[in-house]
N, CA, C and O atoms as CSV, one atom per row, in Angstrom:
chain,resi,resn,atom,element,x,y,z
A,1,MET,N,N,0.832,-1.189,0.000
A,1,MET,CA,C,0.000,0.000,0.000
A,1,MET,C,C,0.876,1.251,0.000
A,1,MET,O,O,0.658,2.174,-0.785
A,2,HIS,N,N,1.867,1.271,0.888
A,2,HIS,CA,C,2.715,2.464,0.980
A,2,HIS,C,C,3.560,2.652,-0.279
A,2,HIS,O,O,3.802,3.782,-0.705
A,3,LEU,N,N,3.996,1.569,-0.860
A,3,LEU,CA,C,4.745,1.678,-2.117
A,3,LEU,C,C,3.843,2.212,-3.226
A,3,LEU,O,O,4.288,3.008,-4.053
A,4,ALA,N,N,2.576,1.783,-3.253
A,4,ALA,CA,C,1.639,2.281,-4.262
A,4,ALA,C,C,1.400,3.772,-4.074
A,4,ALA,O,O,1.358,4.517,-5.053
A,5,ILE,N,N,1.243,4.217,-2.830
A,5,ILE,CA,C,1.040,5.645,-2.550
A,5,ILE,C,C,2.252,6.450,-3.018
A,5,ILE,O,O,2.106,7.468,-3.695
A,6,ALA,N,N,3.432,5.993,-2.657
A,6,ALA,CA,C,4.653,6.713,-3.039
A,6,ALA,C,C,4.821,6.730,-4.559
A,6,ALA,O,O,5.188,7.755,-5.134
A,7,SER,N,N,4.557,5.613,-5.197
A,7,SER,CA,C,4.703,5.544,-6.655
A,7,SER,C,C,3.721,6.478,-7.348
A,7,SER,O,O,4.108,7.247,-8.228
A,8,LEU,N,N,2.459,6.415,-6.956
A,8,LEU,CA,C,1.457,7.295,-7.568
A,8,LEU,C,C,1.780,8.763,-7.284
A,8,LEU,O,O,1.570,9.622,-8.139
A,9,GLY,N,N,2.284,9.045,-6.099
A,9,GLY,CA,C,2.660,10.411,-5.750
A,9,GLY,C,C,3.796,10.953,-6.606
A,9,GLY,O,O,3.979,12.166,-6.716
A,10,MET,N,N,4.552,10.051,-7.206
A,10,MET,CA,C,5.629,10.455,-8.108
A,10,MET,C,C,5.212,10.334,-9.562
A,10,MET,O,O,6.035,10.485,-10.466
A,11,GLY,N,N,3.911,10.058,-9.793
A,11,GLY,CA,C,3.412,9.983,-11.152
A,11,GLY,C,C,3.608,8.637,-11.831
A,11,GLY,O,O,3.430,8.526,-13.044
A,12,MET,N,N,3.975,7.611,-11.064
A,12,MET,CA,C,4.222,6.277,-11.624
A,12,MET,C,C,2.966,5.423,-11.473
A,12,MET,O,O,2.361,5.380,-10.402
A,13,LEU,N,N,2.589,4.764,-12.524
A,13,LEU,CA,C,1.413,3.912,-12.532
A,13,LEU,C,C,1.674,2.609,-11.784
A,13,LEU,O,O,2.781,2.071,-11.826
A,14,VAL,N,N,0.660,2.114,-11.109
A,14,VAL,CA,C,0.771,0.852,-10.392
A,14,VAL,C,C,-0.454,-0.017,-10.657
A,14,VAL,O,O,-1.540,0.479,-10.959
A,15,ALA,N,N,-0.254,-1.301,-10.538
A,15,ALA,CA,C,-1.321,-2.283,-10.389
A,15,ALA,C,C,-1.023,-2.917,-9.040
A,15,ALA,O,O,0.108,-2.838,-8.561
A,16,ALA,N,N,-2.010,-3.542,-8.422
A,16,ALA,CA,C,-1.754,-4.020,-7.067
A,16,ALA,C,C,-2.538,-5.272,-6.726
A,16,ALA,O,O,-3.611,-5.536,-7.268
A,17,PHE,N,N,-1.963,-6.028,-5.812
A,17,PHE,CA,C,-2.676,-7.115,-5.164
A,17,PHE,C,C,-3.298,-6.493,-3.921
A,17,PHE,O,O,-2.585,-5.950,-3.077
A,18,THR,N,N,-4.594,-6.565,-3.803
A,18,THR,CA,C,-5.266,-5.895,-2.695
A,18,THR,C,C,-5.345,-6.796,-1.477
A,18,THR,O,O,-5.541,-8.008,-1.576
A,19,TYR,N,N,-5.187,-6.170,-0.341
A,19,TYR,CA,C,-5.403,-6.863,0.922
A,19,TYR,C,C,-6.226,-5.986,1.858
A,19,TYR,O,O,-6.590,-6.403,2.957
A,20,GLN,N,N,-6.513,-4.772,1.413
A,20,GLN,CA,C,-7.323,-3.830,2.167
A,20,GLN,C,C,-8.209,-3.076,1.188
A,20,GLN,O,O,-7.846,-2.887,0.027
A,21,ASP,N,N,-9.367,-2.649,1.662
A,21,ASP,CA,C,-10.252,-1.851,0.810
A,21,ASP,C,C,-9.660,-0.480,0.496
A,21,ASP,O,O,-10.140,0.207,-0.406
A,22,LYS,N,N,-8.634,-0.078,1.222
A,22,LYS,CA,C,-8.020,1.230,1.009
A,22,LYS,C,C,-7.501,1.407,-0.414
A,22,LYS,O,O,-7.448,2.529,-0.917
A,23,PHE,N,N,-7.124,0.323,-1.057
A,23,PHE,CA,C,-6.622,0.414,-2.419
A,23,PHE,C,C,-7.669,1.007,-3.362
A,23,PHE,O,O,-7.334,1.760,-4.276
A,24,PHE,N,N,-8.935,0.664,-3.134
A,24,PHE,CA,C,-9.988,1.176,-3.998
A,24,PHE,C,C,-10.085,2.695,-3.869
A,24,PHE,O,O,-10.230,3.391,-4.873
A,25,GLY,N,N,-10.007,3.213,-2.648
A,25,GLY,CA,C,-10.025,4.659,-2.436
A,25,GLY,C,C,-8.817,5.344,-3.050
A,25,GLY,O,O,-8.936,6.416,-3.643
A,26,LEU,N,N,-7.659,4.724,-2.908
A,26,LEU,CA,C,-6.439,5.282,-3.503
A,26,LEU,C,C,-6.579,5.378,-5.013
A,26,LEU,O,O,-6.256,6.409,-5.603
A,27,PHE,N,N,-7.054,4.319,-5.637
A,27,PHE,CA,C,-7.237,4.339,-7.088
A,27,PHE,C,C,-8.299,5.345,-7.492
A,27,PHE,O,O,-8.183,5.971,-8.545
A,28,ASP,N,N,-9.333,5.513,-6.676
A,28,ASP,CA,C,-10.365,6.517,-6.967
A,28,ASP,C,C,-9.771,7.921,-6.982
A,28,ASP,O,O,-10.136,8.740,-7.826
A,29,HIS,N,N,-8.856,8.207,-6.053
A,29,HIS,CA,C,-8.221,9.536,-6.013
A,29,HIS,C,C,-7.519,9.865,-7.324
A,29,HIS,O,O,-7.480,11.024,-7.738
A,30,PHE,N,N,-6.974,8.862,-7.969
A,30,PHE,CA,C,-6.213,9.067,-9.195
A,30,PHE,C,C,-7.005,8.747,-10.454
A,30,PHE,O,O,-6.460,8.791,-11.557
A,31,GLY,N,N,-8.282,8.427,-10.301
A,31,GLY,CA,C,-9.114,8.116,-11.459
A,31,GLY,C,C,-8.708,6.834,-12.165
A,31,GLY,O,O,-8.906,6.696,-13.372
A,32,LEU,N,N,-8.147,5.906,-11.425
A,32,LEU,CA,C,-7.688,4.650,-12.014
A,32,LEU,C,C,-8.761,3.571,-11.865
A,32,LEU,O,O,-9.478,3.545,-10.865
A,33,PRO,N,N,-8.873,2.694,-12.840
A,33,PRO,CA,C,-9.900,1.653,-12.779
A,33,PRO,C,C,-9.569,0.584,-11.746
A,33,PRO,O,O,-8.411,0.206,-11.569
A,34,HIS,N,N,-10.593,0.114,-11.081
A,34,HIS,CA,C,-10.411,-0.955,-10.095
A,34,HIS,C,C,-9.999,-2.263,-10.754
A,34,HIS,O,O,-9.588,-3.203,-10.073
A,35,SER,N,N,-10.108,-2.326,-12.065
A,35,SER,CA,C,-9.712,-3.548,-12.772
A,35,SER,C,C,-8.202,-3.789,-12.687
A,35,SER,O,O,-7.734,-4.870,-13.046
A,36,LEU,N,N,-7.438,-2.805,-12.219
A,36,LEU,CA,C,-5.999,-2.987,-12.017
A,36,LEU,C,C,-5.682,-3.531,-10.639
A,36,LEU,O,O,-4.514,-3.678,-10.280
A,37,LEU,N,N,-6.713,-3.831,-9.865
A,37,LEU,CA,C,-6.541,-4.388,-8.527
A,37,LEU,C,C,-6.956,-5.851,-8.537
A,37,LEU,O,O,-8.020,-6.197,-9.049
A,38,LEU,N,N,-6.132,-6.687,-7.983
A,38,LEU,CA,C,-6.446,-8.109,-7.876
A,38,LEU,C,C,-6.476,-8.514,-6.413
A,38,LEU,O,O,-5.598,-8.136,-5.637
A,39,SER,N,N,-7.482,-9.281,-6.041
A,39,SER,CA,C,-7.489,-9.862,-4.704
A,39,SER,C,C,-6.411,-10.940,-4.672
A,39,SER,O,O,-5.934,-11.388,-5.715
A,40,LEU,N,N,-6.037,-11.348,-3.473
A,40,LEU,CA,C,-5.026,-12.396,-3.381
A,40,LEU,C,C,-5.531,-13.692,-4.002
A,40,LEU,O,O,-4.752,-14.453,-4.576
A,41,ALA,N,N,-6.823,-13.940,-3.890
A,41,ALA,CA,C,-7.394,-15.146,-4.507
A,41,ALA,C,C,-7.280,-15.082,-6.030
A,41,ALA,O,O,-7.003,-16.096,-6.671
A,42,GLU,N,N,-7.490,-13.900,-6.616
A,42,GLU,CA,C,-7.370,-13.734,-8.066
A,42,GLU,C,C,-5.912,-13.789,-8.517
A,42,GLU,O,O,-5.618,-14.224,-9.631
A,43,ALA,N,N,-5.012,-13.350,-7.660
A,43,ALA,CA,C,-3.599,-13.262,-8.026
A,43,ALA,C,C,-2.986,-14.628,-8.291
A,43,ALA,O,O,-1.989,-14.720,-9.007
A,44,VAL,N,N,-3.554,-15.687,-7.734
A,44,VAL,CA,C,-2.982,-17.014,-7.963
A,44,VAL,C,C,-3.455,-17.618,-9.280
A,44,VAL,O,O,-2.984,-18.679,-9.688
A,45,SER,N,N,-4.387,-16.941,-9.940
A,45,SER,CA,C,-4.862,-17.393,-11.244
A,45,SER,C,C,-3.994,-16.778,-12.328
A,45,SER,O,O,-3.959,-15.557,-12.485
A,46,SER,N,N,-3.304,-17.607,-13.062
A,46,SER,CA,C,-2.431,-17.070,-14.112
A,46,SER,C,C,-3.238,-16.320,-15.169
A,46,SER,O,O,-2.751,-15.344,-15.739
A,47,ASP,N,N,-4.464,-16.764,-15.437
A,47,ASP,CA,C,-5.300,-16.075,-16.423
A,47,ASP,C,C,-5.685,-14.684,-15.934
A,47,ASP,O,O,-5.627,-13.722,-16.699
A,48,ALA,N,N,-6.076,-14.568,-14.672
A,48,ALA,CA,C,-6.468,-13.263,-14.114
A,48,ALA,C,C,-5.275,-12.320,-14.089
A,48,ALA,O,O,-5.400,-11.150,-14.450
A,49,LEU,N,N,-4.132,-12.815,-13.671
A,49,LEU,CA,C,-2.925,-11.990,-13.627
A,49,LEU,C,C,-2.521,-11.543,-15.026
A,49,LEU,O,O,-2.182,-10.376,-15.225
A,50,ALA,N,N,-2.550,-12.442,-15.988
A,50,ALA,CA,C,-2.204,-12.092,-17.368
A,50,ALA,C,C,-3.175,-11.064,-17.922
A,50,ALA,O,O,-2.765,-10.165,-18.657
A,51,ASP,N,N,-4.452,-11.178,-17.586
A,51,ASP,CA,C,-5.456,-10.222,-18.052
A,51,ASP,C,C,-5.171,-8.825,-17.508
A,51,ASP,O,O,-5.225,-7.846,-18.252
A,52,VAL,N,N,-4.870,-8.728,-16.220
A,52,VAL,CA,C,-4.576,-7.421,-15.619
A,52,VAL,C,C,-3.318,-6.823,-16.240
A,52,VAL,O,O,-3.296,-5.638,-16.571
A,53,LEU,N,N,-2.289,-7.618,-16.398
A,53,LEU,CA,C,-1.049,-7.094,-16.971
A,53,LEU,C,C,-1.233,-6.670,-18.425
A,53,LEU,O,O,-0.651,-5.677,-18.861
A,54,SER,N,N,-2.028,-7.407,-19.167
A,54,SER,CA,C,-2.310,-7.029,-20.562
A,54,SER,C,C,-3.050,-5.700,-20.620
A,54,SER,O,O,-2.704,-4.832,-21.421
A,55,ARG,N,N,-4.071,-5.532,-19.772
A,55,ARG,CA,C,-4.809,-4.264,-19.734
A,55,ARG,C,C,-3.908,-3.128,-19.276
A,55,ARG,O,O,-3.978,-2.023,-19.813
A,56,PHE,N,N,-3.067,-3.393,-18.293
A,56,PHE,CA,C,-2.130,-2.406,-17.767
A,56,PHE,C,C,-1.252,-1.859,-18.891
A,56,PHE,O,O,-1.087,-0.646,-19.022
A,57,ILE,N,N,-0.700,-2.745,-19.688
A,57,ILE,CA,C,0.183,-2.346,-20.791
A,57,ILE,C,C,-0.599,-1.645,-21.894
A,57,ILE,O,O,-0.160,-0.614,-22.405
A,58,ALA,N,N,-1.740,-2.188,-22.262
A,58,ALA,CA,C,-2.537,-1.615,-23.355
A,58,ALA,C,C,-3.047,-0.220,-23.029
A,58,ALA,O,O,-3.148,0.632,-23.911
A,59,GLU,N,N,-3.365,0.009,-21.778
A,59,GLU,CA,C,-3.965,1.280,-21.373
A,59,GLU,C,C,-2.958,2.247,-20.764
A,59,GLU,O,O,-3.348,3.291,-20.241
A,60,LEU,N,N,-1.688,1.921,-20.822
A,60,LEU,CA,C,-0.652,2.711,-20.172
A,60,LEU,C,C,-0.710,4.208,-20.491
A,60,LEU,O,O,-0.695,5.008,-19.556
A,61,PRO,N,N,-0.774,4.626,-21.745
A,61,PRO,CA,C,-0.810,6.070,-22.009
A,61,PRO,C,C,-2.014,6.779,-21.353
A,61,PRO,O,O,-1.858,7.847,-20.760
A,62,ALA,N,N,-3.184,6.193,-21.460
A,62,ALA,CA,C,-4.377,6.815,-20.872
A,62,ALA,C,C,-4.287,6.824,-19.351
A,62,ALA,O,O,-4.678,7.801,-18.712
A,63,LEU,N,N,-3.781,5.757,-18.774
A,63,LEU,CA,C,-3.663,5.682,-17.321
A,63,LEU,C,C,-2.657,6.706,-16.802
A,63,LEU,O,O,-2.880,7.332,-15.766
A,64,ARG,N,N,-1.560,6.873,-17.518
A,64,ARG,CA,C,-0.580,7.904,-17.125
A,64,ARG,C,C,-1.217,9.293,-17.178
A,64,ARG,O,O,-0.941,10.147,-16.335
A,65,GLY,N,N,-2.076,9.506,-18.184
A,65,GLY,CA,C,-2.775,10.780,-18.283
A,65,GLY,C,C,-3.693,11.012,-17.097
A,65,GLY,O,O,-3.789,12.132,-16.595
A,66,SER,N,N,-4.365,9.971,-16.646
A,66,SER,CA,C,-5.242,10.085,-15.475
A,66,SER,C,C,-4.451,10.477,-14.242
A,66,SER,O,O,-4.877,11.325,-13.459
A,67,ILE,N,N,-3.303,9.855,-14.079
A,67,ILE,CA,C,-2.461,10.180,-12.918
A,67,ILE,C,C,-1.979,11.620,-13.010
A,67,ILE,O,O,-2.038,12.362,-12.030
A,68,GLY,N,N,-1.508,12.012,-14.173
A,68,GLY,CA,C,-1.018,13.382,-14.348
A,68,GLY,C,C,-2.074,14.432,-14.062
A,68,GLY,O,O,-1.777,15.477,-13.484
A,69,MET,N,N,-3.310,14.156,-14.466
A,69,MET,CA,C,-4.385,15.117,-14.210
A,69,MET,C,C,-4.772,15.143,-12.729
A,69,MET,O,O,-5.110,16.204,-12.204
A,70,ALA,N,N,-4.729,14.015,-12.061
A,70,ALA,CA,C,-5.170,13.931,-10.670
A,70,ALA,C,C,-4.104,14.365,-9.679
A,70,ALA,O,O,-4.428,14.837,-8.590
A,71,LEU,N,N,-2.844,14.215,-10.038
A,71,LEU,CA,C,-1.752,14.439,-9.097
A,71,LEU,C,C,-1.768,15.812,-8.431
A,71,LEU,O,O,-1.590,15.870,-7.214
A,72,PRO,N,N,-1.968,16.915,-9.140
A,72,PRO,CA,C,-2.000,18.211,-8.448
A,72,PRO,C,C,-3.110,18.296,-7.391
A,72,PRO,O,O,-2.908,18.872,-6.323
A,73,HIS,N,N,-4.254,17.734,-7.685
A,73,HIS,CA,C,-5.373,17.766,-6.730
A,73,HIS,C,C,-5.085,16.886,-5.518
A,73,HIS,O,O,-5.405,17.251,-4.387
A,74,VAL,N,N,-4.482,15.733,-5.760
A,74,VAL,CA,C,-4.149,14.822,-4.661
A,74,VAL,C,C,-3.097,15.458,-3.763
A,74,VAL,O,O,-3.199,15.373,-2.539
A,75,LYS,N,N,-2.087,16.095,-4.354
A,75,LYS,CA,C,-1.048,16.749,-3.555
A,75,LYS,C,C,-1.621,17.906,-2.750
A,75,LYS,O,O,-1.228,18.112,-1.602
A,76,GLU,N,N,-2.538,18.659,-3.330
A,76,GLU,CA,C,-3.163,19.770,-2.605
A,76,GLU,C,C,-3.984,19.240,-1.429
A,76,GLU,O,O,-3.943,19.816,-0.342
A,77,ALA,N,N,-4.715,18.169,-1.629
A,77,ALA,CA,C,-5.489,17.569,-0.536
A,77,ALA,C,C,-4.557,17.095,0.572
A,77,ALA,O,O,-4.869,17.230,1.755
A,78,SER,N,N,-3.436,16.550,0.192
A,78,SER,CA,C,-2.449,16.108,1.168
A,78,SER,C,C,-1.913,17.290,1.971
A,78,SER,O,O,-1.769,17.204,3.190
A,79,MET,N,N,-1.621,18.384,1.290
A,79,MET,CA,C,-1.123,19.583,1.984
A,79,MET,C,C,-2.169,20.150,2.932
A,79,MET,O,O,-1.827,20.630,4.014
A,80,ARG,N,N,-3.435,20.102,2.542
A,80,ARG,CA,C,-4.498,20.587,3.438
A,80,ARG,C,C,-4.515,19.774,4.734
A,80,ARG,O,O,-4.776,20.319,5.807
A,81,ASN,N,N,-4.243,18.494,4.635
A,81,ASN,CA,C,-4.203,17.652,5.828
A,81,ASN,C,C,-3.043,18.017,6.745
A,81,ASN,O,O,-3.137,17.855,7.962
A,82,LEU,N,N,-1.947,18.511,6.166
A,82,LEU,CA,C,-0.755,18.816,6.957
A,82,LEU,C,C,-0.708,20.254,7.458
A,82,LEU,O,O,0.012,20.539,8.414
A,83,ARG,N,N,-1.446,21.159,6.847
A,83,ARG,CA,C,-1.317,22.573,7.191
A,83,ARG,C,C,-1.557,22.856,8.664
A,83,ARG,O,O,-0.887,23.720,9.230
A,84,GLY,N,N,-2.467,22.178,9.290
A,84,GLY,CA,C,-2.726,22.410,10.714
A,84,GLY,C,C,-1.677,21.822,11.618
A,84,GLY,O,O,-1.629,22.150,12.803
A,85,LEU,N,N,-0.824,20.949,11.081
A,85,LEU,CA,C,0.181,20.282,11.890
A,85,LEU,C,C,1.564,20.908,11.765
A,85,LEU,O,O,2.382,20.812,12.680
A,86,LEU,N,N,1.819,21.544,10.637
A,86,LEU,CA,C,3.151,22.104,10.379
A,86,LEU,C,C,3.198,23.584,10.744
A,86,LEU,O,O,2.212,24.300,10.570
A,87,PRO,N,N,4.342,24.043,11.250
A,87,PRO,CA,C,4.469,25.485,11.509
A,87,PRO,C,C,4.433,26.264,10.196
A,87,PRO,O,O,4.841,25.755,9.152
A,88,ALA,N,N,3.951,27.479,10.258
A,88,ALA,CA,C,3.795,28.309,9.056
A,88,ALA,C,C,5.086,28.661,8.421
A,88,ALA,O,O,5.104,29.354,7.403
């Protein structure tokens, strides 16, 4: 989860094996499809994994565009969370 947050925060696209519902919210922030998330049960299926990786590669340009458009808004929301905690 933390690696996905850091990667997306740097504009890098990720697909993930989910173990928490938090991944869905993270992907929503960046406008990414939930189809790039696999449950651990799905991850052991070679067909399911191959399908996700194929979609990941095929949709790479559009997905990068989604991240690029969302990143400024996500960073601003993050700063709003910190403003009350950090000295001016």
